[in-house]
PDB file of N, CA, C and O in Angstrom, chain B, residues numbered from 101:
ATOM      1  N   MET B 101      14.318   5.640  -7.680  1.00  0.00           N
ATOM      2  CA  MET B 101      13.942   4.982  -6.471  1.00  0.00           C
ATOM      3  C   MET B 101      12.559   3.980  -6.470  1.00  0.00           C
ATOM      4  O   MET B 101      11.568   4.104  -7.189  1.00  0.00           O
ATOM      5  N   TYR B 102      12.777   3.110  -5.591  1.00  0.00           N
ATOM      6  CA  TYR B 102      11.385   2.410  -5.666  1.00  0.00           C
ATOM      7  C   TYR B 102      10.717   2.523  -4.187  1.00  0.00           C
ATOM      8  O   TYR B 102      11.243   2.771  -3.102  1.00  0.00           O
ATOM      9  N   PHE B 103       9.168   2.208  -4.592  1.00  0.00           N
ATOM     10  CA  PHE B 103       8.640   2.261  -3.236  1.00  0.00           C
ATOM     11  C   PHE B 103       7.877   1.031  -2.690  1.00  0.00           C
ATOM     12  O   PHE B 103       7.391   0.424  -3.645  1.00  0.00           O
ATOM     13  N   ALA B 104       7.611   0.481  -1.593  1.00  0.00           N
ATOM     14  CA  ALA B 104       6.729  -0.427  -1.206  1.00  0.00           C
ATOM     15  C   ALA B 104       5.671   0.233  -0.746  1.00  0.00           C
ATOM     16  O   ALA B 104       6.072   0.998   0.131  1.00  0.00           O
ATOM     17  N   TYR B 105       4.263   0.346  -0.927  1.00  0.00           N
ATOM     18  CA  TYR B 105       3.447   1.091  -0.173  1.00  0.00           C
ATOM     19  C   TYR B 105       2.112   0.476   0.269  1.00  0.00           C
ATOM     20  O   TYR B 105       1.855  -0.634  -0.197  1.00  0.00           O
ATOM     21  N   ILE B 106       1.187   1.068   1.142  1.00  0.00           N
ATOM     22  CA  ILE B 106       0.066   0.549   1.429  1.00  0.00           C
ATOM     23  C   ILE B 106      -1.240   1.775   1.252  1.00  0.00           C
ATOM     24  O   ILE B 106      -1.104   2.958   1.562  1.00  0.00           O
ATOM     25  N   LEU B 107      -2.406   1.200   0.723  1.00  0.00           N
ATOM     26  CA  LEU B 107      -3.509   1.941   0.444  1.00  0.00           C
ATOM     27  C   LEU B 107      -4.434   1.593   1.420  1.00  0.00           C
ATOM     28  O   LEU B 107      -4.427   0.389   1.673  1.00  0.00           O
ATOM     29  N   PHE B 108      -5.401   2.406   2.186  1.00  0.00           N
ATOM     30  CA  PHE B 108      -6.600   2.042   2.760  1.00  0.00           C
ATOM     31  C   PHE B 108      -7.683   2.618   1.793  1.00  0.00           C
ATOM     32  O   PHE B 108      -7.780   3.704   1.220  1.00  0.00           O
ATOM     33  N   SER B 109      -8.481   1.470   1.820  1.00  0.00           N
ATOM     34  CA  SER B 109      -9.920   1.668   1.251  1.00  0.00           C
ATOM     35  C   SER B 109     -10.931   2.173   1.941  1.00  0.00           C
ATOM     36  O   SER B 109     -11.518   1.469   2.763  1.00  0.00           O
ATOM     37  N   LEU B 110     -11.260   3.365   1.732  1.00  0.00           N
ATOM     38  CA  LEU B 110     -12.379   4.052   2.427  1.00  0.00           C
ATOM     39  C   LEU B 110     -13.809   3.250   2.391  1.00  0.00           C
ATOM     40  O   LEU B 110     -14.625   3.240   3.313  1.00  0.00           O
ATOM     41  N   LYS B 111     -13.932   2.613   1.189  1.00  0.00           N
ATOM     42  CA  LYS B 111     -14.979   1.722   0.914  1.00  0.00           C
ATOM     43  C   LYS B 111     -15.383   0.471   2.084  1.00  0.00           C
ATOM     44  O   LYS B 111     -16.329   0.289   2.851  1.00  0.00           O
ATOM     45  N   ASP B 112     -14.195  -0.215   1.777  1.00  0.00           N
ATOM     46  CA  ASP B 112     -14.445  -1.532   2.526  1.00  0.00           C
ATOM     47  C   ASP B 112     -13.470  -1.696   3.769  1.00  0.00           C
ATOM     48  O   ASP B 112     -13.468  -2.806   4.302  1.00  0.00           O
ATOM     49  N   LYS B 113     -12.560  -0.613   4.340  1.00  0.00           N
ATOM     50  CA  LYS B 113     -11.801  -0.432   5.212  1.00  0.00           C
ATOM     51  C   LYS B 113     -10.715  -1.536   5.274  1.00  0.00           C
ATOM     52  O   LYS B 113     -10.212  -1.849   6.353  1.00  0.00           O
ATOM     53  N   GLY B 114     -10.302  -2.216   3.920  1.00  0.00           N
ATOM     54  CA  GLY B 114      -9.125  -2.876   3.996  1.00  0.00           C
ATOM     55  C   GLY B 114      -8.023  -2.308   3.393  1.00  0.00           C
ATOM     56  O   GLY B 114      -7.910  -1.163   2.955  1.00  0.00           O
ATOM     57  N   ILE B 115      -7.115  -3.325   3.410  1.00  0.00           N
ATOM     58  CA  ILE B 115      -5.540  -2.469   3.039  1.00  0.00           C
ATOM     59  C   ILE B 115      -4.906  -3.238   1.639  1.00  0.00           C
ATOM     60  O   ILE B 115      -5.023  -4.458   1.521  1.00  0.00           O
ATOM     61  N   TYR B 116      -4.267  -2.460   0.657  1.00  0.00           N
ATOM     62  CA  TYR B 116      -3.933  -3.146  -0.392  1.00  0.00           C
ATOM     63  C   TYR B 116      -2.368  -2.838  -0.192  1.00  0.00           C
ATOM     64  O   TYR B 116      -2.007  -1.767   0.296  1.00  0.00           O
ATOM     65  N   THR B 117      -1.466  -3.822  -0.590  1.00  0.00           N
ATOM     66  CA  THR B 117      -0.227  -3.340  -0.368  1.00  0.00           C
ATOM     67  C   THR B 117       0.752  -3.596  -1.660  1.00  0.00           C
ATOM     68  O   THR B 117       1.040  -4.782  -1.821  1.00  0.00           O
ATOM     69  N   GLY B 118       1.293  -2.701  -2.580  1.00  0.00           N
ATOM     70  CA  GLY B 118       2.041  -2.974  -3.770  1.00  0.00           C
ATOM     71  C   GLY B 118       3.164  -2.454  -3.893  1.00  0.00           C
ATOM     72  O   GLY B 118       3.601  -1.882  -2.895  1.00  0.00           O
ATOM     73  N   TYR B 119       3.917  -2.468  -5.007  1.00  0.00           N
ATOM     74  CA  TYR B 119       5.454  -1.576  -4.962  1.00  0.00           C
ATOM     75  C   TYR B 119       5.500  -0.985  -6.329  1.00  0.00           C
ATOM     76  O   TYR B 119       4.749  -1.454  -7.185  1.00  0.00           O
ATOM     77  N   THR B 120       6.229  -0.097  -6.593  1.00  0.00           N
ATOM     78  CA  THR B 120       6.318   0.963  -7.895  1.00  0.00           C
ATOM     79  C   THR B 120       7.508   1.760  -7.772  1.00  0.00           C
ATOM     80  O   THR B 120       8.101   1.923  -6.706  1.00  0.00           O
ATOM     81  N   SER B 121       7.848   2.253  -8.874  1.00  0.00           N
ATOM     82  CA  SER B 121       8.953   3.295  -9.146  1.00  0.00           C
ATOM     83  C   SER B 121       8.580   4.359  -9.010  1.00  0.00           C
ATOM     84  O   SER B 121       9.422   5.131  -8.552  1.00  0.00           O
ATOM     85  N   ASN B 122       7.309   4.889  -9.292  1.00  0.00           N
ATOM     86  CA  ASN B 122       6.858   6.080  -9.347  1.00  0.00           C
ATOM     87  C   ASN B 122       5.524   6.174  -8.327  1.00  0.00           C
ATOM     88  O   ASN B 122       4.410   5.934  -8.792  1.00  0.00           O
ATOM     89  N   ILE B 123       5.652   6.445  -7.265  1.00  0.00           N
ATOM     90  CA  ILE B 123       4.617   6.247  -6.185  1.00  0.00           C
ATOM     91  C   ILE B 123       3.283   7.280  -6.819  1.00  0.00           C
ATOM     92  O   ILE B 123       2.104   6.939  -6.916  1.00  0.00           O
ATOM     93  N   ALA B 124       3.878   8.596  -7.192  1.00  0.00           N
ATOM     94  CA  ALA B 124       2.719   9.459  -7.408  1.00  0.00           C
ATOM     95  C   ALA B 124       1.960   9.050  -8.658  1.00  0.00           C
ATOM     96  O   ALA B 124       0.793   9.441  -8.688  1.00  0.00           O
ATOM     97  N   LEU B 125       2.432   8.267  -9.804  1.00  0.00           N
ATOM     98  CA  LEU B 125       1.803   8.110 -10.935  1.00  0.00           C
ATOM     99  C   LEU B 125       0.997   6.684 -10.551  1.00  0.00           C
ATOM    100  O   LEU B 125      -0.162   6.620 -10.960  1.00  0.00           O
ATOM    101  N   ARG B 126       1.431   5.732  -9.926  1.00  0.00           N
ATOM    102  CA  ARG B 126       0.591   4.368  -9.213  1.00  0.00           C
ATOM    103  C   ARG B 126      -0.364   4.904  -8.400  1.00  0.00           C
ATOM    104  O   ARG B 126      -1.467   4.361  -8.463  1.00  0.00           O
ATOM    105  N   PHE B 127      -0.224   5.907  -7.587  1.00  0.00           N
ATOM    106  CA  PHE B 127      -1.509   6.243  -6.843  1.00  0.00           C
ATOM    107  C   PHE B 127      -2.380   6.774  -7.729  1.00  0.00           C
ATOM    108  O   PHE B 127      -3.470   6.208  -7.641  1.00  0.00           O
ATOM    109  N   ARG B 128      -2.354   7.619  -8.536  1.00  0.00           N
ATOM    110  CA  ARG B 128      -3.028   8.220  -9.423  1.00  0.00           C
ATOM    111  C   ARG B 128      -3.778   6.975  -9.900  1.00  0.00           C
ATOM    112  O   ARG B 128      -4.949   6.754  -9.589  1.00  0.00           O
ATOM    113  N   GLN B 129      -3.138   6.284 -10.568  1.00  0.00           N
ATOM    114  CA  GLN B 129      -3.793   5.100 -11.273  1.00  0.00           C
ATOM    115  C   GLN B 129      -4.659   4.354 -10.601  1.00  0.00           C
ATOM    116  O   GLN B 129      -5.597   3.852 -11.222  1.00  0.00           O
ATOM    117  N   HIS B 130      -4.519   4.146  -9.256  1.00  0.00           N
ATOM    118  CA  HIS B 130      -5.353   3.671  -8.324  1.00  0.00           C
ATOM    119  C   HIS B 130      -6.354   4.066  -8.259  1.00  0.00           C
ATOM    120  O   HIS B 130      -7.344   3.372  -8.488  1.00  0.00           O
ATOM    121  N   CYS B 131      -6.410   5.474  -7.881  1.00  0.00           N
ATOM    122  CA  CYS B 131      -7.350   6.512  -7.725  1.00  0.00           C
ATOM    123  C   CYS B 131      -8.349   6.675  -9.045  1.00  0.00           C
ATOM    124  O   CYS B 131      -9.501   7.103  -8.973  1.00  0.00           O
ATOM    125  N   ASN B 132      -7.794   6.319 -10.060  1.00  0.00           N
ATOM    126  CA  ASN B 132      -8.826   6.498 -11.353  1.00  0.00           C
ATOM    127  C   ASN B 132      -9.193   5.132 -11.831  1.00  0.00           C
ATOM    128  O   ASN B 132      -9.619   4.955 -12.973  1.00  0.00           O
ATOM    129  N   GLY B 133      -9.052   4.279 -11.073  1.00  0.00           N
ATOM    130  CA  GLY B 133      -9.745   2.819 -11.066  1.00  0.00           C
ATOM    131  C   GLY B 133      -8.892   1.909 -12.574  1.00  0.00           C
ATOM    132  O   GLY B 133      -9.288   1.011 -13.317  1.00  0.00           O
ATOM    133  N   LEU B 134      -7.518   2.744 -12.488  1.00  0.00           N
ATOM    134  CA  LEU B 134      -6.970   1.834 -13.457  1.00  0.00           C
ATOM    135  C   LEU B 134      -6.214   0.589 -13.291  1.00  0.00           C
ATOM    136  O   LEU B 134      -5.623   0.041 -14.221  1.00  0.00           O
ATOM    137  N   VAL B 135      -6.246   0.128 -12.014  1.00  0.00           N
ATOM    138  CA  VAL B 135      -5.552  -0.901 -11.428  1.00  0.00           C
ATOM    139  C   VAL B 135      -6.864  -2.022 -11.042  1.00  0.00           C
ATOM    140  O   VAL B 135      -7.902  -1.729 -10.449  1.00  0.00           O
ATOM    141  N   LYS B 136      -6.555  -3.066 -11.451  1.00  0.00           N
ATOM    142  CA  LYS B 136      -7.964  -3.917 -11.541  1.00  0.00           C
ATOM    143  C   LYS B 136      -8.325  -4.331  -9.834  1.00  0.00           C
ATOM    144  O   LYS B 136      -9.449  -4.418  -9.340  1.00  0.00           O
ATOM    145  N   PRO B 137      -7.069  -4.534  -9.185  1.00  0.00           N
ATOM    146  CA  PRO B 137      -7.402  -5.269  -7.653  1.00  0.00           C
ATOM    147  C   PRO B 137      -8.051  -3.904  -6.723  1.00  0.00           C
ATOM    148  O   PRO B 137      -8.671  -4.062  -5.672  1.00  0.00           O
ATOM    149  N   THR B 138      -7.801  -2.739  -7.268  1.00  0.00           N
ATOM    150  CA  THR B 138      -8.514  -1.816  -6.325  1.00  0.00           C
ATOM    151  C   THR B 138      -9.427  -0.989  -7.004  1.00  0.00           C
ATOM    152  O   THR B 138      -9.869  -0.021  -6.386  1.00  0.00           O
ATOM    153  N   MET B 139      -9.821  -1.207  -8.260  1.00  0.00           N
ATOM    154  CA  MET B 139     -10.862  -0.613  -9.060  1.00  0.00           C
ATOM    155  C   MET B 139     -12.251  -0.414  -8.157  1.00  0.00           C
ATOM    156  O   MET B 139     -12.800   0.687  -8.124  1.00  0.00           O
ATOM    157  N   ASP B 140     -12.784  -1.569  -7.422  1.00  0.00           N
ATOM    158  CA  ASP B 140     -13.711  -1.129  -6.821  1.00  0.00           C
ATOM    159  C   ASP B 140     -13.865  -1.251  -5.537  1.00  0.00           C
ATOM    160  O   ASP B 140     -14.879  -1.495  -4.883  1.00  0.00           O
ATOM    161  N   ARG B 141     -12.582  -1.029  -5.157  1.00  0.00           N
ATOM    162  CA  ARG B 141     -12.473  -0.648  -3.449  1.00  0.00           C
ATOM    163  C   ARG B 141     -12.242   0.959  -3.061  1.00  0.00           C
ATOM    164  O   ARG B 141     -12.053   1.479  -1.962  1.00  0.00           O
ATOM    165  N   ARG B 142     -12.338   1.586  -4.499  1.00  0.00           N
ATOM    166  CA  ARG B 142     -12.155   3.143  -3.995  1.00  0.00           C
ATOM    167  C   ARG B 142     -13.365   3.899  -3.461  1.00  0.00           C
ATOM    168  O   ARG B 142     -14.490   3.448  -3.681  1.00  0.00           O
ATOM    169  N   PRO B 143     -13.219   4.865  -2.869  1.00  0.00           N
ATOM    170  CA  PRO B 143     -11.860   5.819  -2.892  1.00  0.00           C
ATOM    171  C   PRO B 143     -10.924   5.178  -1.664  1.00  0.00           C
ATOM    172  O   PRO B 143     -11.236   4.571  -0.640  1.00  0.00           O
ATOM    173  N   LEU B 144      -9.625   5.590  -2.230  1.00  0.00           N
ATOM    174  CA  LEU B 144      -8.114   5.067  -1.326  1.00  0.00           C
ATOM    175  C   LEU B 144      -7.386   6.256  -0.944  1.00  0.00           C
ATOM    176  O   LEU B 144      -7.363   7.368  -1.472  1.00  0.00           O
ATOM    177  N   LYS B 145      -6.646   5.689   0.334  1.00  0.00           N
ATOM    178  CA  LYS B 145      -5.757   6.784   0.730  1.00  0.00           C
ATOM    179  C   LYS B 145      -4.398   5.929   0.807  1.00  0.00           C
ATOM    180  O   LYS B 145      -4.377   4.731   1.087  1.00  0.00           O
ATOM    181  N   LEU B 146      -3.408   6.612   0.556  1.00  0.00           N
ATOM    182  CA  LEU B 146      -2.119   6.294   0.727  1.00  0.00           C
ATOM    183  C   LEU B 146      -1.668   6.226   2.106  1.00  0.00           C
ATOM    184  O   LEU B 146      -1.434   7.366   2.507  1.00  0.00           O
ATOM    185  N   ILE B 147      -1.504   5.552   2.779  1.00  0.00           N
ATOM    186  CA  ILE B 147      -1.189   5.706   4.139  1.00  0.00           C
ATOM    187  C   ILE B 147       0.241   5.429   4.932  1.00  0.00           C
ATOM    188  O   ILE B 147       0.624   5.532   6.098  1.00  0.00           O
ATOM    189  N   TYR B 148       0.781   5.051   3.757  1.00  0.00           N
ATOM    190  CA  TYR B 148       2.110   4.463   4.352  1.00  0.00           C
ATOM    191  C   TYR B 148       3.165   3.710   3.185  1.00  0.00           C
ATOM    192  O   TYR B 148       2.824   2.778   2.456  1.00  0.00           O
ATOM    193  N   TYR B 149       4.214   4.210   3.202  1.00  0.00           N
ATOM    194  CA  TYR B 149       5.604   3.963   2.204  1.00  0.00           C
ATOM    195  C   TYR B 149       6.814   3.812   2.755  1.00  0.00           C
ATOM    196  O   TYR B 149       7.181   4.221   3.857  1.00  0.00           O
ATOM    197  N   GLU B 150       7.497   3.138   1.859  1.00  0.00           N
ATOM    198  CA  GLU B 150       8.816   2.829   2.237  1.00  0.00           C
ATOM    199  C   GLU B 150       9.513   3.089   0.747  1.00  0.00           C
ATOM    200  O   GLU B 150       9.082   2.723  -0.347  1.00  0.00           O
ATOM    201  N   ALA B 151      10.844   3.908   1.079  1.00  0.00           N
ATOM    202  CA  ALA B 151      11.427   4.299  -0.219  1.00  0.00           C
ATOM    203  C   ALA B 151      12.922   3.334  -0.124  1.00  0.00           C
ATOM    204  O   ALA B 151      13.682   3.213   0.836  1.00  0.00           O
ATOM    205  N   TYR B 152      13.008   2.699  -1.544  1.00  0.00           N
ATOM    206  CA  TYR B 152      14.184   1.759  -1.643  1.00  0.00           C
ATOM    207  C   TYR B 152      15.408   2.279  -2.874  1.00  0.00           C
ATOM    208  O   TYR B 152      15.157   2.926  -3.891  1.00  0.00           O
ATOM    209  N   ARG B 153      16.390   1.916  -2.548  1.00  0.00           N
ATOM    210  CA  ARG B 153      17.016   2.489  -3.822  1.00  0.00           C
ATOM    211  C   ARG B 153      16.973   1.138  -5.118  1.00  0.00           C
ATOM    212  O   ARG B 153      17.084   1.355  -6.325  1.00  0.00           O
ATOM    213  N   TYR B 154      16.810  -0.052  -4.566  1.00  0.00           N
ATOM    214  CA  TYR B 154      17.281  -1.030  -5.390  1.00  0.00           C
ATOM    215  C   TYR B 154      15.464  -1.807  -5.718  1.00  0.00           C
ATOM    216  O   TYR B 154      14.739  -1.924  -4.730  1.00  0.00           O
ATOM    217  N   GLN B 155      15.022  -2.178  -6.847  1.00  0.00           N
ATOM    218  CA  GLN B 155      13.772  -2.936  -7.146  1.00  0.00           C
ATOM    219  C   GLN B 155      13.589  -4.059  -6.226  1.00  0.00           C
ATOM    220  O   GLN B 155      12.662  -4.360  -5.475  1.00  0.00           O
ATOM    221  N   LYS B 156      14.661  -4.569  -6.471  1.00  0.00           N
ATOM    222  CA  LYS B 156      14.442  -6.141  -5.761  1.00  0.00           C
ATOM    223  C   LYS B 156      14.158  -5.690  -4.089  1.00  0.00           C
ATOM    224  O   LYS B 156      13.239  -6.240  -3.482  1.00  0.00           O
ATOM    225  N   ASP B 157      14.910  -4.786  -3.502  1.00  0.00           N
ATOM    226  CA  ASP B 157      14.464  -4.871  -2.058  1.00  0.00           C
ATOM    227  C   ASP B 157      13.088  -4.258  -2.002  1.00  0.00           C
ATOM    228  O   ASP B 157      12.469  -4.762  -1.065  1.00  0.00           O
ATOM    229  N   ALA B 158      12.394  -3.383  -2.636  1.00  0.00           N
ATOM    230  CA  ALA B 158      10.882  -2.704  -2.559  1.00  0.00           C
ATOM    231  C   ALA B 158      10.272  -4.299  -2.903  1.00  0.00           C
ATOM    232  O   ALA B 158       9.620  -4.701  -1.939  1.00  0.00           O
ATOM    233  N   LEU B 159      10.315  -5.073  -3.783  1.00  0.00           N
ATOM    234  CA  LEU B 159       9.658  -5.900  -4.333  1.00  0.00           C
ATOM    235  C   LEU B 159       9.812  -7.094  -3.080  1.00  0.00           C
ATOM    236  O   LEU B 159       8.790  -7.661  -2.691  1.00  0.00           O
ATOM    237  N   ASN B 160      11.166  -7.434  -2.476  1.00  0.00           N
ATOM    238  CA  ASN B 160      10.903  -8.124  -1.392  1.00  0.00           C
ATOM    239  C   ASN B 160       9.882  -7.668  -0.138  1.00  0.00           C
ATOM    240  O   ASN B 160       9.017  -8.414   0.321  1.00  0.00           O
ATOM    241  N   ARG B 161      10.161  -6.232   0.353  1.00  0.00           N
ATOM    242  CA  ARG B 161       9.468  -5.805   1.222  1.00  0.00           C
ATOM    243  C   ARG B 161       7.893  -5.858   0.964  1.00  0.00           C
ATOM    244  O   ARG B 161       7.159  -6.426   1.772  1.00  0.00           O
ATOM    245  N   GLU B 162       7.337  -5.168  -0.337  1.00  0.00           N
ATOM    246  CA  GLU B 162       6.052  -5.692  -0.552  1.00  0.00           C
ATOM    247  C   GLU B 162       5.511  -7.299  -0.314  1.00  0.00           C
ATOM    248  O   GLU B 162       4.383  -7.369   0.174  1.00  0.00           O
ATOM    249  N   LYS B 163       6.138  -8.486  -0.581  1.00  0.00           N
ATOM    250  CA  LYS B 163       6.245  -9.599  -0.465  1.00  0.00           C
ATOM    251  C   LYS B 163       6.176  -9.791   1.048  1.00  0.00           C
ATOM    252  O   LYS B 163       5.420 -10.690   1.417  1.00  0.00           O
ATOM    253  N   TYR B 164       6.787  -9.152   1.926  1.00  0.00           N
ATOM    254  CA  TYR B 164       7.162  -9.591   3.384  1.00  0.00           C
ATOM    255  C   TYR B 164       5.693  -9.085   3.698  1.00  0.00           C
ATOM    256  O   TYR B 164       4.854  -9.897   4.089  1.00  0.00           O
ATOM    257  N   LEU B 165       5.455  -8.074   3.568  1.00  0.00           N
ATOM    258  CA  LEU B 165       4.310  -7.064   4.195  1.00  0.00           C
ATOM    259  C   LEU B 165       2.963  -7.705   3.583  1.00  0.00           C
ATOM    260  O   LEU B 165       1.889  -7.113   3.690  1.00  0.00           O
ATOM    261  N   LYS B 166       3.071  -8.809   3.010  1.00  0.00           N
ATOM    262  CA  LYS B 166       1.865  -9.683   2.438  1.00  0.00           C
ATOM    263  C   LYS B 166       1.608 -10.796   3.416  1.00  0.00           C
ATOM    264  O   LYS B 166       0.516 -11.346   3.556  1.00  0.00           O
ATOM    265  N   THR B 167       2.715 -11.085   4.085  1.00  0.00           N
ATOM    266  CA  THR B 167       2.731 -12.523   4.902  1.00  0.00           C
ATOM    267  C   THR B 167       2.183 -12.095   6.288  1.00  0.00           C
ATOM    268  O   THR B 167       2.144 -10.927   6.674  1.00  0.00           O
ATOM    269  N   GLY B 168       1.765 -13.168   6.986  1.00  0.00           N
ATOM    270  CA  GLY B 168       1.651 -12.761   8.214  1.00  0.00           C
ATOM    271  C   GLY B 168       2.272 -12.109   9.216  1.00  0.00           C
ATOM    272  O   GLY B 168       1.546 -11.456   9.966  1.00  0.00           O
ATOM    273  N   TRP B 169       3.589 -12.121   9.446  1.00  0.00           N
ATOM    274  CA  TRP B 169       4.749 -11.337  10.295  1.00  0.00           C
ATOM    275  C   TRP B 169       4.203 -10.072   9.558  1.00  0.00           C
ATOM    276  O   TRP B 169       3.700  -9.238  10.310  1.00  0.00           O
ATOM    277  N   GLY B 170       4.208  -9.827   8.451  1.00  0.00           N
ATOM    278  CA  GLY B 170       4.194  -8.414   7.848  1.00  0.00           C
ATOM    279  C   GLY B 170       3.122  -7.702   7.895  1.00  0.00           C
ATOM    280  O   GLY B 170       3.207  -6.475   7.953  1.00  0.00           O
ATOM    281  N   ARG B 171       1.884  -8.366   7.878  1.00  0.00           N
ATOM    282  CA  ARG B 171       0.584  -7.986   8.249  1.00  0.00           C
ATOM    283  C   ARG B 171       0.585  -7.192   9.997  1.00  0.00           C
ATOM    284  O   ARG B 171       0.155  -6.111  10.401  1.00  0.00           O
ATOM    285  N   TYR B 172       1.232  -8.254  10.627  1.00  0.00           N
ATOM    286  CA  TYR B 172       1.539  -8.194  12.466  1.00  0.00           C
ATOM    287  C   TYR B 172       2.218  -6.659  12.064  1.00  0.00           C
ATOM    288  O   TYR B 172       1.597  -5.684  12.488  1.00  0.00           O
ATOM    289  N   TYR B 173       3.165  -6.469  11.457  1.00  0.00           N
ATOM    290  CA  TYR B 173       3.831  -5.439  11.524  1.00  0.00           C
ATOM    291  C   TYR B 173       3.411  -3.837  11.360  1.00  0.00           C
ATOM    292  O   TYR B 173       3.655  -2.824  12.017  1.00  0.00           O
ATOM    293  N   LEU B 174       2.524  -4.171   9.942  1.00  0.00           N
ATOM    294  CA  LEU B 174       1.750  -3.039   9.498  1.00  0.00           C
ATOM    295  C   LEU B 174       0.547  -2.676  10.399  1.00  0.00           C
ATOM    296  O   LEU B 174       0.066  -1.543  10.422  1.00  0.00           O
ATOM    297  N   ASN B 175       0.085  -3.730  11.152  1.00  0.00           N
ATOM    298  CA  ASN B 175      -0.868  -3.336  12.289  1.00  0.00           C
ATOM    299  C   ASN B 175      -0.333  -2.534  13.244  1.00  0.00           C
ATOM    300  O   ASN B 175      -1.028  -1.668  13.775  1.00  0.00           O
ATOM    301  N   LYS B 176       0.832  -2.703  13.543  1.00  0.00           N
ATOM    302  CA  LYS B 176       1.530  -2.079  14.734  1.00  0.00           C
ATOM    303  C   LYS B 176       1.791  -0.753  14.001  1.00  0.00           C
ATOM    304  O   LYS B 176       1.437   0.237  14.641  1.00  0.00           O
ATOM    305  N   VAL B 177       2.218  -0.572  13.054  1.00  0.00           N
ATOM    306  CA  VAL B 177       2.903   0.704  12.814  1.00  0.00           C
ATOM    307  C   VAL B 177       1.578   1.783  12.111  1.00  0.00           C
ATOM    308  O   VAL B 177       1.730   3.003  12.063  1.00  0.00           O
ATOM    309  N   ILE B 178       0.406   1.137  11.641  1.00  0.00           N
ATOM    310  CA  ILE B 178      -0.938   1.866  11.028  1.00  0.00           C
ATOM    311  C   ILE B 178      -1.658   1.852  11.945  1.00  0.00           C
ATOM    312  O   ILE B 178      -2.780   2.331  11.778  1.00  0.00           O
ATOM    313  N   LYS B 179      -1.316   1.334  13.178  1.00  0.00           N
ATOM    314  CA  LYS B 179      -2.762   1.105  14.347  1.00  0.00           C
ATOM    315  C   LYS B 179      -3.501   2.287  14.478  1.00  0.00           C
ATOM    316  O   LYS B 179      -4.703   2.294  14.213  1.00  0.00           O
ATOM    317  N   ASN B 180      -2.758   3.541  14.957  1.00  0.00           N
ATOM    318  CA  ASN B 180      -3.285   4.683  15.258  1.00  0.00           C
ATOM    319  C   ASN B 180      -4.070   4.995  14.052  1.00  0.00           C
ATOM    320  O   ASN B 180      -5.275   5.154  14.243  1.00  0.00           O
ATOM    321  N   TYR B 181      -3.653   5.108  12.913  1.00  0.00           N
ATOM    322  CA  TYR B 181      -4.316   5.718  11.695  1.00  0.00           C
ATOM    323  C   TYR B 181      -5.673   4.954  11.643  1.00  0.00           C
ATOM    324  O   TYR B 181      -6.770   5.508  11.585  1.00  0.00           O
ATOM    325  N   LEU B 182      -5.422   3.402  11.677  1.00  0.00           N
ATOM    326  CA  LEU B 182      -6.808   2.866  11.515  1.00  0.00           C
ATOM    327  C   LEU B 182      -8.044   2.572  12.811  1.00  0.00           C
ATOM    328  O   LEU B 182      -9.133   1.998  12.784  1.00  0.00           O
ATOM    329  N   SER B 183      -7.382   3.170  13.755  1.00  0.00           N
ATOM    330  CA  SER B 183      -8.274   3.418  15.027  1.00  0.00           C
ATOM    331  C   SER B 183      -9.119   4.702  14.642  1.00  0.00           C
ATOM    332  O   SER B 183     -10.251   4.864  15.096  1.00  0.00           O
ATOM    333  N   HIS B 184      -8.621   5.448  13.933  1.00  0.00           N
ATOM    334  CA  HIS B 184      -9.460   6.868  13.706  1.00  0.00           C
ATOM    335  C   HIS B 184     -10.207   6.628  12.486  1.00  0.00           C
ATOM    336  O   HIS B 184     -10.484   7.656  11.869  1.00  0.00           O
ATOM    337  N   GLN B 185     -10.664   5.377  11.903  1.00  0.00           N
ATOM    338  CA  GLN B 185     -11.272   5.335  10.633  1.00  0.00           C
ATOM    339  C   GLN B 185     -12.739   4.747  10.597  1.00  0.00           C
ATOM    340  O   GLN B 185     -13.349   4.672   9.530  1.00  0.00           O
TER     341      GLN B 185
END
C-alpha cells in the first residue's frame, strides 16, 4: 500500500503534504526530526491520509493536494479539525 498524507504543525499551524509506502515509519521520521522540510516545524500530528494500491496513484494524489484545487479540497475535509486548533 501507498499513502498520501497530511501533517499538521502545532508550532506554526501549517500543513505538510507527503506520500510514502510506510506511513507509521514516515510519521516517526517526521516526529524525530529526520525529514528536512518538517524538522523545524515539530511537534506534528498526522491528521489525514488516503491509501492507494499503486505508488503512482499516491504520488499523483500528493501532487494534486499541493495544488490550489487540492488545498481547497483539504480545507473542506479538515475544516472541523483546523477550527479546533
